[in-house]
C-alpha positions as CSV (number, residue, x, y, z in Angstrom):
1,M,0.0,0.0,0.0
2,K,1.3,3.4,-0.9
3,V,1.5,5.8,2.0
4,L,0.6,9.5,1.5
5,G,1.1,12.1,4.3
6,L,-1.6,14.7,4.8
7,T,-1.0,17.8,6.8
8,G,-2.1,21.4,7.1
9,G,-2.8,23.8,10.0
10,L,-5.5,25.1,12.3
11,G,-8.5,26.2,10.2
12,S,-7.0,24.9,6.9
13,G,-9.8,22.4,6.4
14,K,-7.6,19.3,6.5
15,S,-10.4,17.2,8.0
16,T,-12.5,18.0,5.0
17,V,-9.7,17.0,2.6
18,S,-9.2,13.8,4.6
19,R,-12.8,12.8,4.1
20,M,-12.5,13.5,0.3
21,F,-9.6,11.1,0.1
22,A,-11.6,8.5,1.9
23,D,-14.5,9.1,-0.5
24,L,-12.1,8.3,-3.4
25,G,-11.2,5.0,-1.9
26,A,-8.1,5.7,0.2
27,E,-7.8,4.3,3.7
28,V,-7.2,7.0,6.3
29,V,-5.4,6.9,9.6
30,D,-6.1,10.0,11.6
31,A,-3.4,11.0,14.2
32,D,-5.9,13.1,16.1
33,Q,-8.2,10.1,16.5
34,L,-5.2,8.1,17.8
35,A,-4.4,11.0,20.1
36,R,-7.9,10.7,21.6
37,E,-7.5,6.9,22.0
38,V,-4.2,7.1,23.9
39,V,-5.6,9.4,26.6
40,M,-8.8,7.5,27.2
41,P,-9.6,6.5,30.8
42,G,-7.4,3.5,31.9
43,Q,-4.6,4.4,29.4
44,P,-1.2,5.1,30.9
45,A,-0.9,8.5,29.1
46,L,-3.9,9.8,30.9
47,K,-2.4,9.0,34.3
48,E,0.8,10.7,33.3
49,I,-1.1,13.8,32.2
50,V,-2.9,14.0,35.5
51,D,0.3,13.4,37.4
52,T,2.0,16.2,35.4
53,F,-0.7,18.8,35.1
54,G,-3.1,18.0,37.9
55,R,-6.6,16.5,38.4
56,E,-8.3,19.7,37.3
57,F,-7.7,18.6,33.8
58,L,-10.1,15.7,34.3
59,R,-13.8,16.0,33.7
60,S,-16.2,14.6,36.3
61,D,-16.6,11.4,34.2
62,G,-12.9,10.7,34.3
63,T,-12.1,11.8,30.7
64,L,-9.6,14.3,29.7
65,D,-10.8,17.9,29.6
66,R,-9.3,18.6,26.2
67,P,-10.4,22.2,25.7
68,R,-8.9,23.1,29.1
69,L,-5.6,21.4,28.4
70,G,-5.6,23.0,24.9
71,D,-5.8,26.4,26.5
72,L,-2.8,25.6,28.7
73,I,-0.5,24.1,26.0
74,F,-1.2,26.9,23.5
75,S,-0.2,29.5,26.1
76,D,2.7,27.7,27.6
77,P,5.4,26.2,25.3
78,T,6.9,24.2,28.2
79,A,3.6,22.6,29.0
80,R,3.2,21.8,25.3
81,T,6.6,20.1,25.3
82,W,5.7,18.0,28.4
83,L,2.4,16.9,26.8
84,N,4.1,16.0,23.6
85,A,6.6,13.9,25.4
86,I,3.8,11.9,27.0
87,T,1.5,11.4,24.0
88,H,3.6,11.5,20.8
89,P,5.6,8.2,21.3
90,R,2.3,6.4,22.0
91,I,0.6,8.0,19.0
92,Q,3.5,7.1,16.8
93,A,3.5,3.5,18.1
94,R,-0.2,3.2,17.3
95,M,0.3,4.6,13.9
96,A,3.1,2.1,13.2
97,E,0.7,-0.6,14.1
98,E,-1.9,0.8,11.6
99,I,0.6,1.0,8.8
100,T,1.9,-2.6,9.4
101,A,-1.6,-4.0,9.4
102,R,-2.1,-2.6,5.8
103,E,1.4,-3.2,4.3
104,S,0.4,-6.1,2.1
105,K,-2.8,-4.4,0.7
106,D,-3.1,-2.5,-2.5
107,G,-4.3,1.1,-2.8
108,V,-3.5,4.3,-1.0
109,L,-3.1,4.9,2.8
110,V,-3.4,8.5,3.9
111,L,-1.8,9.4,7.2
112,D,-3.5,12.5,8.5
113,I,-0.8,14.1,10.7
114,P,-1.3,17.7,11.8
115,L,2.3,18.1,13.0
116,L,3.9,16.0,10.3
117,Y,6.7,18.5,9.6
118,E,7.0,19.8,13.2
119,N,7.5,16.2,14.5
120,R,9.8,15.2,11.6
121,R,7.4,12.4,10.5
122,T,8.1,12.6,6.7
123,S,10.2,9.4,6.8
124,V,7.0,7.3,7.3
125,V,5.4,8.6,4.1
126,E,6.3,8.5,0.4
127,A,4.9,12.0,-0.4
128,V,3.2,14.9,1.5
129,V,0.2,16.9,0.6
130,V,-0.4,20.2,2.4
131,V,-3.8,21.7,2.7
132,W,-3.1,25.4,2.3
133,V,-5.1,28.6,3.1
134,D,-3.9,32.1,3.7
135,R,-3.4,33.4,7.3
136,A,-6.5,35.6,7.3
137,T,-8.7,32.6,6.3
138,Q,-7.1,30.5,9.1
139,V,-7.9,33.2,11.7
140,Q,-11.4,33.7,10.4
141,R,-12.2,30.0,10.5
142,L,-10.8,29.5,14.0
143,V,-12.8,32.5,15.3
144,E,-16.0,31.2,13.7
145,R,-15.5,27.5,14.5
146,D,-14.0,27.6,18.0
147,G,-15.3,30.9,19.2
148,L,-11.8,32.2,19.9
149,G,-10.9,35.9,19.9
150,E,-8.7,37.0,17.0
151,A,-5.6,37.4,19.2
152,E,-6.0,33.9,20.6
153,A,-6.6,32.5,17.2
154,R,-3.4,34.1,15.9
155,R,-1.4,32.8,18.9
156,R,-2.5,29.3,18.3
157,I,-1.7,29.4,14.6
158,A,1.8,30.8,15.5
159,A,2.4,27.7,17.6
160,Q,2.7,25.7,14.4
161,L,4.9,25.9,11.4
162,S,3.3,28.4,9.0
163,L,1.3,27.0,6.1
164,D,3.5,29.0,3.7
165,D,6.5,27.1,5.0
166,K,4.7,23.8,4.8
167,R,3.6,24.5,1.2
168,K,7.3,25.1,0.2
169,R,8.2,21.6,1.4
170,A,5.1,19.7,0.0
171,D,5.0,17.3,-2.8
172,F,1.4,18.3,-3.5
173,V,-0.6,21.4,-2.4
174,V,-4.4,21.6,-2.1
175,N,-5.6,25.3,-2.1
176,N,-8.6,25.2,0.2
177,T,-9.6,28.9,-0.2
178,L,-11.8,28.2,-3.2
179,T,-15.1,26.4,-3.5
180,V,-15.7,22.9,-2.1
181,E,-15.9,21.6,-5.6
182,A,-12.6,23.1,-6.5
183,T,-11.0,21.5,-3.5
184,R,-12.6,18.2,-4.4
185,E,-11.1,18.4,-7.9
186,Q,-7.6,19.1,-6.5
187,V,-7.9,16.2,-4.1
188,A,-8.9,13.8,-6.9
189,D,-6.0,15.0,-9.0
190,V,-3.5,14.4,-6.2
191,Y,-5.0,11.0,-5.5
192,R,-4.7,10.0,-9.2
193,Q,-1.2,11.3,-9.5
194,F,0.0,9.6,-6.4
195,R,-1.7,6.3,-7.0
196,E,-0.4,6.1,-10.6
197,A,3.2,7.2,-9.8
198,P,5.8,4.4,-10.0
199,E,7.0,2.9,-6.8
200,A,10.1,4.7,-5.4
């Protein structure tokens, strides 16, 4: 199975593009979903998070209060580093399991990894597609989607590598500032090119 990396940034519409790849027949492994799985109640990572940050980051039902933790890690780079040290090795191990389980199959496997470049994960994929939008669109979408103030939206976006920098490194770029149909056409073109490209 050929492995394609998919990345973007906050508010870029990467999840929409991920669904479009799935609609075309690709199998998709979502790093965000794996991240939710490794911090579920009973998982060692959740205990480590509570031991590190405190019980105030647990909800009454024992699950992780993700919005509250998100507020912390986007305002405190040290806290973000600590959280990444707890969760990233476990997420990467789960992703390796998902890749191995599909190695002998035909087709395209899309690894949806928000921090693909930041975490130096390009070695696990054969090519990278970046979902790009301009900074103003990112800010607007975060404000509308998450109810953030503009300053907070900009601060969170600044915590990631810029989409302009990611675009320069990408093998494929999907411009997601246009219509849904235009995005869908770009995704279909990337899927066709990648699927038909000779094995490296």
